[in-house]
C-alpha positions in Angstrom: 72.4 109.3 61.8 74.9 108.7 59.0 74.7 106.1 56.3 77.1 103.6 57.9 75.2 103.6 61.3 71.9 103.0 59.4 73.4 100.1 57.5 74.7 98.5 60.7 71.3 98.7 62.3 69.6 97.1 59.3 72.2 94.3 59.3 71.6 93.6 63.1 67.8 93.6 62.5 68.2 91.1 59.5 70.5 88.8 61.7 67.9 89.0 64.5 65.1 88.2 62.2 67.0 85.3 60.6 67.8 83.9 64.0 64.1 84.0 65.1 63.1 82.4 61.8 65.7 79.6 62.3 64.5 79.1 65.9 60.8 78.8 64.7 61.7 76.4 61.9 63.8 74.2 64.3 61.0 74.1 66.8 58.5 73.0 64.1 60.9 70.3 62.7 61.5 69.0 66.3 57.8 68.9 66.9 57.2 67.1 63.7 60.0 64.6 64.5 58.5 64.0 68.0 55.1 63.6 66.5 56.4 61.0 64.0 58.1 59.1 66.9 54.9 59.2 68.9 52.9 57.9 65.9 55.5 55.1 65.3 55.5 54.1 68.9 51.7 54.0 68.9 51.7 52.0 65.7 54.2 49.5 67.1 52.1 49.2 70.3 48.9 48.5 68.4 50.6 45.8 66.3 52.0 44.1 69.4 48.6 44.1 71.0 47.0 42.6 67.8 49.8 39.9 67.8 49.1 39.0 71.3 45.4 38.8 70.8 45.9 36.6 67.8 48.2 34.2 69.7 45.8 34.2 72.6 42.9 33.4 70.4 44.8 30.5 68.8 45.7 29.1 72.2 42.2 29.4 73.4 40.8 27.7 70.3 43.2 24.8 70.5 42.5 24.3 74.2 38.8 24.5 73.7 39.1 21.8 70.9 41.0 19.5 73.0 38.9 20.1 76.1 35.8 19.3 74.0 37.3 16.1 72.7 38.4 14.8 76.1 35.2 15.8 77.8 32.9 14.3 75.3 32.6 11.1 77.2 31.4 13.0 80.4 28.5 14.5 78.4 27.5 11.0 77.1 27.7 9.1 80.4 23.9 8.3 80.3 24.3 6.6 76.9 27.6 4.7 77.6 28.6 2.0 80.0 31.8 2.1 81.9 34.8 1.0 79.8 33.0 1.1 76.4 34.4 1.0 73.0 33.1 3.9 71.1 31.7 3.5 67.5 34.0 6.4 66.4 37.1 4.5 67.5 37.7 7.0 70.4 38.4 5.5 73.8 38.4 8.0 76.6 40.8 7.3 79.5 38.5 9.3 81.7 36.0 6.5 81.5 38.5 4.1 83.0 39.1 5.7 86.3 42.3 7.6 85.7 43.0 10.3 88.3 45.9 12.3 87.0 46.9 13.8 90.3 50.6 12.5 90.3 49.8 10.5 93.4 47.4 7.7 92.5 49.0 5.0 90.3 47.2 5.3 87.0 49.1 2.4 85.3 46.3 -0.2 85.3 43.6 2.2 84.2 45.6 3.6 81.3 46.7 0.2 80.1 43.1 -1.1 80.3 42.0 1.8 78.0 44.8 1.1 75.6 44.1 -2.6 75.4 40.3 -1.9 74.9 41.2 0.4 72.0 43.4 -2.4 70.5 40.4 -4.8 70.6 38.5 -2.5 68.3 38.6 -4.0 64.8 39.4 -0.7 63.2 42.0 0.3 65.8 41.4 3.1 68.2 42.5 6.4 69.7 42.9 6.8 73.4 42.1 10.3 74.6 44.0 11.4 77.6 42.6 14.3 79.6 44.9 16.9 81.1 46.7 15.7 84.2 49.8 14.0 85.6 49.4 10.3 85.2 51.7 8.4 87.6 52.8 5.0 86.1 54.9 2.4 87.8 55.3 -0.1 84.9 55.7 0.6 81.2 52.7 1.5 79.1 52.5 -0.9 76.1 51.0 0.6 72.9 50.0 -2.2 70.5 49.7 -1.9 66.7 46.9 0.3 65.4 46.5 2.3 68.6 47.0 6.0 69.0 47.4 7.6 72.4 46.7 11.4 72.3 46.9 13.9 75.1 46.3 17.6 75.5 49.9 18.7 74.7 52.9 19.0 77.0 52.4 22.7 78.2 53.3 26.1 77.0 57.0 25.9 77.4 59.1 24.2 74.6 61.9 23.3 77.0 60.0 22.3 80.2 56.7 21.1 81.5 54.1 23.8 82.6 51.8 21.8 84.8 49.3 24.6 84.9 48.9 24.8 81.1 46.6 21.9 80.5 49.3 19.4 79.7 49.1 15.6 79.7 52.0 14.0 81.5 52.9 10.4 81.7 54.9 10.5 85.0 57.0 7.2 85.2 58.3 5.9 88.4 60.2 2.8 87.6 63.5 1.3 86.2 62.3 0.1 82.8 61.1 2.3 79.7 58.0 4.4 80.4 56.4 3.7 77.0 56.9 0.8 74.7 55.6 0.3 71.2 54.5 -3.3 70.3 53.2 -3.2 66.7 52.7 -1.5 63.5 51.0 1.9 62.9 50.8 2.9 66.5 51.2 6.6 67.6 51.9 8.8 70.6 50.9 12.4 70.3 50.7 15.6 72.4 52.1 14.3 75.7 55.1 14.7 78.0 56.9 11.5 79.1 58.7 12.4 82.4 61.0 10.3 84.5 59.1 11.3 87.6 61.1 12.6 90.6 58.5 13.8 93.1 58.1 14.2 96.1 61.8 15.2 96.5 63.9 12.5 98.2 61.0 9.9 97.6 61.4 6.5 96.1 60.6 8.0 92.6 63.2 10.7 93.1 65.9 8.1 93.9 64.9 5.7 91.0 66.3 6.2 87.5 64.5 4.8 84.5 66.2 2.8 81.7 64.6 5.1 79.2 61.6 7.1 78.0 60.2 5.6 74.8 61.2 2.3 73.2 60.5 0.9 69.8 61.7 -2.7 70.2 61.8 -4.9 67.0 62.5 -8.1 69.0 62.2 -10.8 66.5 59.7 -8.8 64.4 59.4 -5.7 62.3 57.9 -2.4 63.6 56.8 0.0 60.9 54.7 3.2 60.4 54.9 4.2 64.0 54.4 7.9 64.6 55.3 10.3 67.4 54.2 14.0 67.2 54.5 16.9 69.7 56.2 14.8 72.5 58.4 16.1 75.2 60.7 13.4 76.7 61.9 14.8 80.0 64.6 14.2 82.7 65.7 10.7 81.8 69.1 11.3 83.4 69.8 7.6 84.0 69.0 6.3 80.5 68.0 7.0 76.9 65.1 9.3 76.0 64.2 7.5 72.7 65.5 4.1 71.6 65.0 2.4 68.3 66.3 -1.2 68.8 66.3 -4.2 66.6 67.4 -7.7 67.7 66.7 -11.4 67.0 66.4 -10.8 63.2 63.9 -8.0 63.8 63.7 -4.5 62.3 62.5 -1.0 63.0 61.9 1.0 59.8 59.7 3.6 58.0 58.5 5.5 61.1 57.7 9.2 61.4 58.7 11.5 64.3 57.8 15.2 64.4 58.5 17.8 67.0 60.1 15.4 69.4 61.9 17.3 72.1 64.4 15.8 74.5 65.4 17.7 77.6 67.8 16.6 80.4 68.9 13.1 79.5 71.9 10.9 79.8 71.5 10.0 76.2 69.1 11.5 73.8 68.3 9.1 71.0 69.8 5.7 70.3 69.7 3.5 67.3 70.7 -0.1 68.1 70.8 -3.2 65.8 72.2 -6.5 66.4 73.8 -8.5 63.6 71.1 -9.8 61.3 68.7 -7.0 62.4 68.3 -3.5 61.1 67.1 0.0 62.1 66.3 2.5 59.4 
């Protein structure tokens, strides 16, 4: 074998060795890249599971707290009379015969609970259990009374009836809820222009509105609404602040008020000589 042939063989061997080395390195790099991808995917999956667990724990805690609050009266039945005023200023609608099945008219029972809370010298808080409370005339909330439910369900844009919500299901032509004094509150409920069963009287009827603050010849101040969904008032106004006959509506507080499906969302109305702020 001459020198040229020997040199050619050495070159081919070197090229083959280099190719094998590159292939091995490429394989190692690919495996490392895949391993990193697998590790990142696993990390993302674990973080997602932890987030879901955290959210679930928060929801379970809140539902447990609300359930304990609304069911307190049931545990104390032996120590309370029907329709009592609690010494802690809590009035439990469950003690007043509310049904919350969307069929039985709960108007009288709910209003009786609210009125009893108003007769408490220190004011009172009416606790609504979960349920769909059919009402056929406006609920009047006097000054100093807070009506608090379990929330309006898990969806921010609709009502999830299976999520432990408290729904005031109004079947009428007036406003579903009316405030009638200072420092009253409505919290953690849905107010619904009820339309079930389909093609029933309630389905054909359209309410004038959802919630009304009516300063008629008087001043309404320090009214609060928090975490309230006002739903399906397609024939009227979801939330109205109205002043007339030299009255006023001012210095009130509204947080997380959601309006969904309405002819008019929020209306501020003041006659001459009256004011809304």
